[in-house]
Every structure is written in structure tokens, then in C-alpha cells.
N, C-alpha and C positions, 0 to 999 in steps of 0.2 A: 580254805574250804573245810578242812577237818575241824577247825575251831567253831565255824558256823554250825556244822552238823552236830557237834557235841553240845552246843548251846541249845539247839532245837530239842535234842533228846532230853536235856535237863529241864525243860519247861514243865512246871507243875501241871498235873492233869486238870482239865476243866471241861465245861460244857458252854456252848453258845446257844442261847434260846432266842429264836427268831419269832417276834410277835408279827403275825400276818393279819388275820381277821379275828383276833381273839384278844381285844384290848381291855382286859380285865384281870382281876386277881381271884374272884370267886369262881367256883366250878371250873377249875383249870386242870384238866387231866394231863394235858401236854406239859404244862409248866411243872406240875407235880412230878411227872416222870423225869424231867430234866433235873430238878432238885434232887431227887432220889439218886440219880446217876452220879451227879457231882458229889453228893455226900458219901456215897459208897467208896469213891476213890479219893476222898479227902481233898477235893479240888474246888475250883472257883466256878462261878456262873456269871456269864455276861449276856444280859438282855439287850437285844438290838431291834431296831425298826428300820426298814429300807425304804427310802424315798426314791422310787424308780421313776425317772422321767417318762418312761413308756406309759405309765398309768395315767398320766395327764397329757399325753401327746394327742395328736390329731387322729380322728377316726378316718376310715375310708370315705366317709360322707362329708368330710371337711370341717368338722367342729371338734372342740376339745373333748376328750374322754371324761374330764372331770370339771364340772362347773364351779364357780366360786362358792356356791352354797355347799356342795359336797366337800370341797377343799377345806372350808371353814369348819365344817362338822368333823371331819377327820382330824384336822389340826387340834381341835378341842379335845378329842378323845386321846390322841397321842400325848398331848401336853399334860392332861390329867393323869394318865398312866405313869408318865415319867415322874410326876410329883409323888404318886403313891410309892413307886419303887425307891425313890430317894428317902422317903420317910422310913423305909425298912433298911436303910443303910446301903442300898444298891443304887442303880441308875438305869436309864434307858439310852443306849448309845445310838444316835442317829447316823445311818449310813446313806451315802448318796451315790447314785449311779445305777447302771444295769444290775438287776438283782443277782444274776449268776456271777458276773465278773466281780462285783463288789464282795459278795460272800466268799468266793473262792479266794480272793486276795486276803480277806480277813482271816479265814481259816488257816491259810499258810503262814501268815504272820504270827499267829498264836500257837503254832506247833501242831496243827492238824487235830484239834479237838473234835468231838462229836457235836453236830449241829442238830437241834431238836426244834420241831415246829409242828403246828397243827396241820392236818391233811385237808386239802381242798380238792375235791374230785371234779374239777373242771379243766378242760384241755390246756388252756394257757398256763394255769397254775401248776398242773402236773408236768408240763414241759420244762418249767424252771427246775423242779426237783430232779427230773431226769437228767438235765444238763449238769446239775451239781454232782450227781452220782457219777456221770461220765467223766467229770473232771477229777475224780478221786476223792471227793468230799464224803465223809461218813455222815449220813443223814438218817434221822429217825423221825417219821411223820406219825402223828397220832390223831385219829379221828375223834372229834368232840363237838361237832356243831349240830348234831341232830337231837331231837327230843328222846327218841328211842335208840338205845345202843344197838349196834349191829348184831351183837351176839344174842340179843333178845328178840330179834325178828323171827317169825315162824317160817322163814324162807331165807335163802342165800340172797344177799343184797343184789347180786347180779341176776337174780330170777324174780325181782320185784314185779307184782302185777302192773300191767301198763295203765290200767284205769284206776283213778283214785278210789272210787266206791268199792271196788274189789280189794284194793289194798287196805282200806279202813276196816272193811268187814273181817278180813283175815286177822288183823291185829286184835280186833275186839272179840272175835270168837275164841282167840287164843289167850284172852285176858292179859294182853301185853300191857305193861306199865312203863312209864317213863323212868329212866335212870335217876337215882337220887343225886342232887347236885353236891359237889364237894364243898367244904367250907373254904372261906377265903384264905389265901396264903398269908401267913403272919410272919414268916421268917424265911430269909433267903441266904444261900451260901455267899461268901464274900466275892467281891469283884476280883478280877485278875490284879496282880501287883502293878504299880505305876510303871515299872520298867517294861512290863509286858504290854500294857496299854500304849505306851510310847512307841512300841514296835508297829502299831497299826499305821499304815500309810496315810498321810495327811489328806490325800485326795479321796480317800474312802470315807473317813469319819471327820467331821468338821468340829466346830467349836461347841456343838450341842444344840445349835439353833437351826431349824430348817427355814432359811430365810424366805424361800418362796411361799411356804405355807404361813409363816409368821406375818407376811405382808397382806394376807387375805383379809378383806373387810368382814365384819360380823354382820351378815345381812339380817334385817328385821322388817317384817311387814305385819302390822296389827290385824290384818284380815286373815292371817294364816291359821289353818287348822292345826299346824305344828309350829308355834311361834318361836322359831329359832332365834336365840339370843335373849329371850326373856327369862325371868327367874324360873329355874328348874328345867330349862330346855337347852342345856349345853351337852356336849358329847361325853361327859365323864361317866364312869361307872357309878359314882355316888349319885349323880342325877338320875341314872337309870333305876337304881334300887329305890331311891326316894319316890320316883314316879310310880313304880310298881306298888309300893307301900300305900301311897295315897289313893291309888286306883282301887285297892281292896278296902281300905278304910272307909271309903265313900260308897261302898257296896255297888260299884259300877259293874262288876262281873254279872250281877243279876239282871242287868238291862242290856248287855252287849248285843244280843241277837236282834233285839227290837230297834236298836239305834245304829247298827253297824253300816247301814246304807246312807247315813247322813252325809251332808256335804259341807256344813259350816260348824265350826266350834271344835274345841279340844276333846270333848267327852263322848262324841258319838262312837268312837272306836278306842281300842286300848292304847294306841300310839306307842306300842312297844318296838315297832319295826325299825326305826332309825338306830336304836341301841342294839337290837339283835343283829343288824347289818354289819356293824363294826365289831361286834362281839363284846361290847361294853356290858351287855346283858346276855346271859345264856338262856336258851329255851327251857332248860331243865329248872333253872331258878325261877323263871316266870311261872311255870306250871306248878312248882312246889308251893308258890304263894297262893295260887288258885285252890290247890288242894287244902291248904290251911284255912283259906277263906270258906270253903265248902264245909269243912269240919266244924266251923264255928257258926256259920249262917245258913247252911244248907245248900244243896246243889239244885240247880234248875236247868232248863234247856239252854239258857244263855251262858251259864258258866261252862256247860258241856261244849258249847259252840266254840269256846276258846281252845279247847282240846282239839276239836274238829279242824280249826284253822291251823294250829301248830302241826297237825298231822299232814295237811296240804303241804306245808313247808318241808316236812320230812320227805314226803313223796317225791317232790322235785329233786331232792338231794339223791335219793336212792336211784331215781331214773338216770342220773348222771353215771352212777356206777355201772348201770346196765347198758346204756346206749352211747355214752361218751361223746366222741366227736360228731357222731351222726346227728346229734341234737343241734349242731351248728351248721349243717348243710343248708343251702338255700331251699331245698325241697323238704327239709326236715327229715322226718321218719318215713314219709310216704314217697310216692312217685310222681307227685304233682310237678308241673312245669316250674321253671325258674320264675319267681315273681317278677312282675313288671315294676317299673318305678318311674315316677314323674317328679323330677327335682323341684319344679316350681310349686306343685301341690304340696310336696313335703316341706318346703321352706315356709309356706303360708301356714301350714299346720303347726310347725314349731313356733311361729310368732303369734299364733292365735288369731289368724286373719283368714280363716276359711269362709267366713260369711255364715256359718251355722252358729248361732249365739251360744247354745249349750256347750258345744265342742270348744269354741273359742274361749269361753269362760274357764273351762278346765285347763286349757293350754297356757292361759295367762297366769292362772294360779300356780301351775307347775314352774313356769319360768321365773315368777316373782319370789317363790318361797322354797322351791325344792321339795315340795310335798303335794300329794294329790290323794283324794279318797280312793278306796278300792272301786267304788261304783264308777267314779269318773275315769279311773285308769282303764276300765273295761270299755267305756264309751269312746274315749279318744283313740284307743288302739283299734277298736272295731272300725271307726270312721276312717282312719288312715288306710287300713287294709282294704276294707270292702266298699267304701264310698269314693275314696280318692285314688284307689288303684296303685298304692305305693308298696314298696318292698318292706315286709314285716321286719327285716333285719335292720333297716334304717330306724324304724320306730324303737326297736330294742336298744339300739346304740344311743338314741336320744334319751331314753329313760335312764340308761347307764350314766350318761353325763349329768342329768339333772337331779335324779332322785337322791335325797338324803339317805333313804333306806334301800339303795341299790344292793341287791343280793344276786350274785351271778346265777344261782340255781333257779330261784323264783322268777327272775326276770326272763330268762330263756324259756322256762317252762310255760309261763303265762302267755308270752307272745306266740309260741308254737301252738298253744291251746286255742287261742283266739283266731289264729290264721288257718286252723284246720290241718296243720302239718305236724302235730305232736301225736300223743298216744291215744287221745280220745277218738272214738270211732266216727263221731259226727264231723262233717266236712266244714268246719268254720262256724263262727258265731257272729252274726251281724246283729248289732244293737240299733234299733230305730231311735235316733236321737230325739225326734219330736215326742215320741211316746215316753222315752226315758225322762225327758224334761217335765212332761206332764205328771209322771209318776213320782218323781223325786224333787222337783222344783216347781211345784204347781203355782206358787205365788210369784215366781221369778226372782226371789230374793238372792239366790246364788248367782244368777246371770247378772243381776244389778250390781252385786258386790264386785264382780270381776269384769264389768263392762269396759273398764279401762285397765291398761297394763300397770300403772302406778297410782 
């Protein structure tokens, strides 16, 4: 026992960096902090990614939390990040199992180093950090997913205005600017010694391959507005930055507002969201590119509208700081009754078999590709809640399962918003699908494109 304890005290100091939803090397405040800490103590840095079965297990509604599309997208991002780290002389160690149990065992095996990760202000993710702290793990979480830094807000994050318009006006009156993105990490501290790595329990870290994710097919559908698997549409940070670059080079920011309600094709919107969701692209990096574009080509209402949309994304994040678990109650933030639910209607909605052609086209696109335009997301969500009388939480769970760009903050916020259970004072937003089809698919081309599932 004494020899074991002596060996543990003799372990060189180091830092574990846990990649969560920040699968990139550019604009990495959390990773930069971990590197600085490791360098200050002359120690090692071990990057890890946890494959937690709970993240792809069954929902309370009976389907998997992560569809093959999402799994393939995430696998692509993780694999690309591992390659980037190896090119810098490091690596990404895959861990397998319950996040808390796996990380606790890893920390203890490595002599109780500091664990650093990005902060995610959602209840499930916060519960993991709380459990790690309760188990005696030293954890440092660093907030980095918003466009505007917390210290630059004109109010405390927990006092954020509930309505987006008030929030946006407050920021713009205070002339708040986005934080400048950090340059890409070019150098990393060494990995732990082989002897120390060999101390990691074999049931925690495997041979470096996530077999479940590696077996996922790479889905492709030529009809998709986000053609997953085609050139330039993989989950890597490189693909994200190249997409951002070509988007600006082709001067698409100048037409964003006039095309953003499109339904077919790659260019009707920015298509940043799948990379933003995994953190392969940071919001600050995206906005810095738009600022550079405006400096060269001039600003207009459309390029401003990209700022507007990124602020919506921020608002949903700060609302989580303010309201926390209340955002996940059946009644949301209000006192409305617990929503009703019809399992048969819900199942037909998921399959795109409601009998409403516009809605069914959207649901078939989502199931076939893992992507759906913002216009169609609002329509299909409204239809589930207000026409089919189903529980908004079931719809939110289906979007979590299916969407490549699933983001816990935006997903929860948008479903609450449409159900009338969020912070907006209006009591729900029903979209008339016939009118929407006439306004946005007058010639029926979108409905024709997705008239069949495959």
C-alpha cells in the first residue's frame, strides 16, 4: 500500500482535456487554458473524448437518441480531430462508458490531475460535472460556446431579458461586440509517458477505435440541402473553415436574408449549423469571417442578419443560465397544463405519413438526410403541437435524434417558443401549412422532391 501511494505521488503533473462539444483547435479558450496549466507545471496534456452509451440510448418515447446520420457526422468530426492532434504529436484517447464513472477511473489511474473541459449550461451536462466534483475530481469548466463573452454582456447572464428583441436591443445599445476568436492551437504539451498511459484500465480506453461509430454508414442523398458525405460536407474542422471561406468568397452573405427561407439547395442559408453544433466551427470564427467580408465588400441588411441569427443562438444559451431545469418541465416556464400526446399521430409524423403533403415532405427530408430548413422546422413542429395535439417534448426528442445540427440550447428554446411554453409572451405559434406551402413552395417542387422517402 505504501509503495502504491508513493508511486502515485511521484506521477508527473499533468492535465486531462475532455473534448465535449468543442471538436476543433481554432478559438479554443478551454484548450488554451489547459495547455497553459500543463506548461506552468511542466507536465503532460491528455486529450480525451468519451463515448457514453447514454447519448445514443433510447428516449422515453422509444427511439434512439442519436440517428445514424448524427452518429456518422459526430464520428467524422471526432476522427478528424484525432488526426489533427496526431499531426501535432499528441492524440485523442477514446474512452468508453458512463461519462462520470469513466472519467473518475481515468483521473484516479493518472494520479488525480486537473480535468478541464468546456462548460455546457444544460441540466444533463451540468449533472455530469456535479457528479465528477462530488467524486473528488478537480474540474475546471470554461465557457466558450457563445458569440458574446459573458463579461461583455450589459447584464448578468442570470438576468438576461426573457424576450429576444429586448435582449438584442440591450446589446446593440451598449455597442457590444463579439469576442475575437483565438488563433488555432499549433503546439501541445507532450502526452503522458507510456507507463502512465498503460495504467489506464483497459475497460475504460480501448484500442483507439470507436467500433460502434466506425461501423456507421456514411449516408448520402443527392436531394439533401446539406449533402452529408459529398465533397466538403464532412464533420471536420477543415471542412467547416473551408465552407465558411467559400461562403464569403462567393459573396453569399449579401443575399442571406432574401434566401434564408428557401427549401431546396445548399446556398439558401449559411449551413454553418452542423459544424457549430459539434464545435468544429466556433460562432466567433464565423462572425469574424463576416466582419472581414463586410470590410472588403460592404455591409448590408443580409450580412447583418447573420449577426441577428447568431444572437438568437446566444439568447437561448443565456436563457439556460437564467432558467435552468425549468426549461425542461412539461409546462415549460408557464403554468399551462401538461401537454397531451397521441402516440399514433406522433409515429405518423415521424414517418412523414400525416396526410398533409407539405409537412410529410419535411419529415421525409429530415429522416432521409438529418437536415431540414429553418422554415420547415417551424412548420413541422407547429403541426405536431397545434394540429396533431402531441407533446412538444416528443418532437424535441425526435429533433435531437435526427438533426445533424442538434444543439441542446437552440432545440429546447425553439420547441418551447413554438409551443407557447417559453419566454415569449404570445401563447404559441401555429403555422397554417397550406398557406406556408403556397408562400414557400408555390410550384410544388419541394413537395414533389420529397414525395417519396427514398
